[in-house]
Structures are given as C-alpha cells and as structure tokens.
MARBA-3410 file (N, C-alpha, C, O; in Angstrom, 1 decimal):
77
8.4,6.2,-73.4,7.4,7.1,-72.9,7.4,7.0,-71.3,7.0,5.9,-70.8 ~ 7.7,8.0,-70.6,7.7,8.0,-69.2,6.3,8.3,-68.7,5.7,9.4,-69.1 ~ 5.8,7.5,-67.8,4.4,7.8,-67.2,4.6,8.3,-65.8,5.5,7.8,-65.0 ~ 3.8,9.3,-65.4,3.8,9.9,-64.1,2.4,10.0,-63.6,1.5,10.0,-64.3 ~ 2.3,10.2,-62.3,0.9,10.6,-61.7,0.6,12.0,-62.2,1.5,12.8,-62.3
-0.6,12.3,-62.3,-1.1,13.6,-62.7,-0.6,14.7,-61.8,-0.4,15.9,-62.2 ~ -0.4,14.4,-60.5,0.0,15.3,-59.5,1.4,15.9,-59.8,1.8,17.0,-59.3 ~ 2.2,15.2,-60.6,3.6,15.7,-60.9,3.6,16.6,-62.2,4.7,17.1,-62.5 ~ 2.5,16.8,-62.8,2.4,17.7,-63.9,2.5,19.1,-63.5,1.7,19.6,-62.7 ~ 3.5,19.9,-64.0,3.6,21.3,-63.6,2.6,22.2,-64.3,2.1,21.8,-65.3
2.3,23.3,-63.7,1.4,24.2,-64.3,1.9,24.7,-65.6,3.0,25.0,-65.8 ~ 1.0,24.6,-66.6,1.4,24.9,-68.0,1.8,23.7,-68.8,1.8,23.9,-70.1 ~ 2.0,22.6,-68.2,2.4,21.4,-69.0,1.2,20.7,-69.5,0.1,20.8,-68.9 ~ 1.4,20.0,-70.6,0.4,19.1,-71.2,0.8,17.7,-71.1,2.0,17.4,-71.2 ~ -0.2,16.8,-71.1,0.0,15.4,-71.1,-1.1,14.6,-71.7,-2.2,15.2,-72.0
-0.9,13.3,-71.9,-1.9,12.4,-72.4,-2.3,11.4,-71.3,-1.4,10.9,-70.7 ~ -3.6,11.3,-71.1,-4.0,10.3,-70.1,-3.7,8.9,-70.5,-4.0,8.5,-71.7 ~ -3.0,8.1,-69.6,-2.7,6.7,-70.0,-3.6,5.8,-69.3,-4.2,4.9,-70.0 ~ -3.9,6.0,-68.0,-4.8,5.0,-67.3,-5.3,5.7,-66.0,-4.8,6.7,-65.5 ~ -6.4,5.0,-65.5,-7.0,5.4,-64.2,-6.8,4.3,-63.2,-7.0,3.1,-63.6
-6.4,4.6,-62.0,-6.2,3.6,-61.0,-7.4,3.6,-60.1,-7.5,2.7,-59.2 ~ -8.4,4.5,-60.3,-9.6,4.6,-59.4,-10.5,3.4,-59.8,-10.4,2.8,-60.8 ~ -11.4,3.1,-58.8,-12.4,2.0,-59.0,-13.7,2.5,-58.6,-13.9,3.6,-57.9 ~ -14.7,1.8,-59.0,-16.1,2.0,-58.5,-16.6,3.4,-59.0,-16.4,3.8,-60.1 ~ -17.4,4.0,-58.1,-18.0,5.3,-58.4,-17.0,6.4,-58.7,-17.2,7.3,-59.5
-15.8,6.4,-58.0,-14.8,7.4,-58.3,-14.3,7.2,-59.7,-14.1,8.2,-60.4 ~ -14.1,6.0,-60.2,-13.7,5.8,-61.6,-14.7,6.3,-62.6,-14.4,7.0,-63.6 ~ -16.0,6.0,-62.3,-17.1,6.4,-63.2,-17.1,8.0,-63.3,-17.3,8.5,-64.3 ~ -16.9,8.7,-62.1,-16.9,10.1,-62.1,-15.8,10.7,-62.9,-16.0,11.6,-63.7 ~ -14.6,10.1,-62.8,-13.5,10.6,-63.6,-13.7,10.3,-65.1,-13.4,11.2,-65.9
-14.3,9.2,-65.4,-14.5,9.0,-66.9,-15.6,10.0,-67.4,-15.5,10.4,-68.5 ~ -16.6,10.3,-66.6,-17.6,11.3,-66.9,-17.0,12.6,-67.1,-17.5,13.4,-67.9 ~ -15.9,13.0,-66.4,-15.3,14.3,-66.5,-14.4,14.3,-67.7,-13.9,15.4,-68.1 ~ -14.2,13.2,-68.4,-13.4,13.2,-69.6,-12.0,12.6,-69.5,-11.2,12.6,-70.4 ~ -11.7,12.1,-68.3,-10.4,11.5,-68.1,-10.4,10.1,-68.6,-10.3,9.1,-67.9
-10.4,10.0,-69.9,-10.4,8.7,-70.6,-9.0,8.5,-71.3,-8.3,9.5,-71.6 ~ -8.6,7.3,-71.4,-7.3,7.0,-72.1,-7.1,7.8,-73.4,-8.1,7.8,-74.2 ~ -6.0,8.3,-73.6,-5.6,9.1,-74.8,-6.1,10.6,-74.8,-5.8,11.3,-75.7 ~ -6.9,11.0,-73.8,-7.3,12.4,-73.8,-6.2,13.3,-73.4,-5.3,12.9,-72.6 ~ -6.2,14.5,-73.9,-5.1,15.5,-73.6,-5.6,16.3,-72.4,-6.8,16.6,-72.2
-4.6,16.5,-71.5,-4.9,17.3,-70.3,-3.8,18.3,-70.1,-2.7,18.1,-70.4 ~ -4.2,19.5,-69.5,-3.2,20.6,-69.3,-3.5,21.1,-67.9,-4.6,21.4,-67.5 ~ -2.4,21.2,-67.1,-2.5,21.8,-65.8,-2.6,23.3,-65.9,-1.7,23.9,-66.5 ~ -3.6,23.9,-65.4,-3.8,25.4,-65.6,-3.4,26.2,-64.4,-2.6,27.1,-64.6 ~ -3.9,25.9,-63.2,-3.6,26.7,-62.0,-3.9,26.0,-60.8,-4.7,25.1,-60.7
-3.2,26.4,-59.7,-3.4,25.8,-58.4,-4.2,26.8,-57.6,-4.2,28.0,-57.8 ~ -5.0,26.3,-56.6,-5.7,27.2,-55.7,-4.7,27.9,-54.8,-3.5,27.4,-54.7 ~ -5.0,28.9,-54.1,-4.0,29.6,-53.2,-3.4,28.6,-52.2,-2.3,28.8,-51.8 ~ -4.2,27.6,-51.7,-3.7,26.7,-50.8,-2.9,25.5,-51.4,-2.3,24.7,-50.8 ~ -3.0,25.5,-52.8,-2.3,24.4,-53.5,-3.1,23.2,-53.8,-2.6,22.3,-54.6
-4.3,23.1,-53.3,-5.2,21.9,-53.6,-6.6,22.4,-53.5,-7.0,22.9,-52.5 ~ -7.4,22.3,-54.5,-7.2,21.5,-55.7,-6.4,22.3,-56.8,-6.1,23.4,-56.7 ~ -6.2,21.5,-57.9,-5.6,22.1,-59.1,-6.6,22.1,-60.3,-7.3,21.1,-60.4 ~ -6.6,23.1,-61.1,-7.5,23.2,-62.2,-6.8,22.6,-63.5,-5.6,22.9,-63.7 ~ -7.5,21.8,-64.2,-7.0,21.2,-65.4,-8.0,21.4,-66.5,-9.2,21.5,-66.3
-7.4,21.6,-67.8,-8.3,21.7,-69.0,-8.2,20.3,-69.6,-7.2,19.8,-69.9 ~ -9.4,19.7,-69.8,-9.5,18.5,-70.5,-10.7,18.5,-71.4,-11.8,18.8,-71.0 ~ -10.5,18.2,-72.7,-11.6,18.2,-73.7,-12.4,19.4,-73.7,-13.6,19.4,-73.9 ~ -11.7,20.6,-73.6,-12.4,21.9,-73.7,-13.0,22.4,-72.4,-13.5,23.5,-72.4 ~ -13.0,21.6,-71.4,-13.7,21.9,-70.1,-12.6,22.1,-69.0,-11.5,21.5,-69.1
-12.8,22.9,-68.0,-11.9,23.1,-66.9,-12.5,22.4,-65.7,-13.6,22.6,-65.3 ~ -11.7,21.5,-65.1,-12.1,20.7,-64.0,-11.1,20.9,-62.9,-10.0,21.2,-63.1 ~ -11.6,20.7,-61.6,-10.7,20.8,-60.5,-10.6,19.5,-59.8,-11.6,18.8,-59.6 ~ -9.3,19.0,-59.6,-9.1,17.7,-58.9,-8.3,17.9,-57.7,-7.3,18.7,-57.7 ~ -8.6,17.3,-56.6,-7.8,17.3,-55.4,-6.6,16.4,-55.6,-6.7,15.5,-56.5
-5.6,16.6,-54.9,-4.3,15.8,-55.0,-4.7,14.3,-54.9,-4.1,13.5,-55.6 ~ -5.5,13.9,-54.0,-5.9,12.5,-53.8,-6.5,11.9,-55.0,-6.2,10.8,-55.4 ~ -7.3,12.7,-55.7,-7.9,12.2,-57.0,-6.9,12.2,-58.1,-6.8,11.2,-58.9 ~ -6.1,13.3,-58.2,-5.2,13.4,-59.3,-4.1,12.3,-59.2,-3.5,11.9,-60.3 ~ -3.8,11.8,-58.0,-2.8,10.8,-57.9,-3.2,9.5,-58.5,-2.4,8.6,-58.7
-4.5,9.3,-58.8,-5.0,8.1,-59.4,-5.0,8.1,-60.9,-5.5,7.1,-61.5 ~ -4.6,9.2,-61.5,-4.5,9.3,-62.9,-3.1,9.2,-63.4,-2.2,10.0,-62.9 ~ -2.8,8.3,-64.3,-1.4,8.2,-64.9,-1.4,8.9,-66.2,-2.3,8.6,-67.1 ~ -0.4,9.7,-66.4,-0.3,10.5,-67.7,1.1,10.3,-68.3,2.1,9.9,-67.6 ~ 1.3,10.7,-69.5,2.6,10.8,-70.2,2.7,12.2,-70.7,1.9,12.7,-71.4
3.8,12.9,-70.3,4.1,14.3,-70.7,4.2,14.3,-72.2,4.6,13.4,-72.9 ~ 3.9,15.5,-72.7,4.0,15.7,-74.2,5.2,16.6,-74.4,5.5,17.0,-75.6
END
C-alpha cells in the first residue's frame, strides 16, 4: 500500500486516512473535522486559485489549505 500526502490526491480520487503529522491544536482540529485513521476521504474541487481544496470526509465537506493537507498521510483506493 503506497502512502502519499493528501496534497497529491487528484480531484475525484478517494483515499483512506493513514496518519496525521500535525501536533497540538492543529492535530485536535483535524481530528475534530473527522480526519481520523481509516476514515475515507475524497478530493472534490479546488478553489479558482488552487488553494484551498474541498474534501468530503464522513459525509461533510471541508476545505483544507495545502499547508494543512500536507500533514495528512493517505493511501489511494
């Protein structure tokens, strides 16, 4: 199973969250958004400027900036 940063997930692709590299309050926020290990995530769309990107996770749509998404490790499905 190849793991990649969430930033490398193409629009329309789905993946499974493997781990979070964030710490402290940033980690807590990501966990609260549903970015927990084994959760399914799908890249939906990019903003016109390309950052942030909208993702569907656990039935909700969230937006993550490139800096935040680079801290999430996923495995493509």
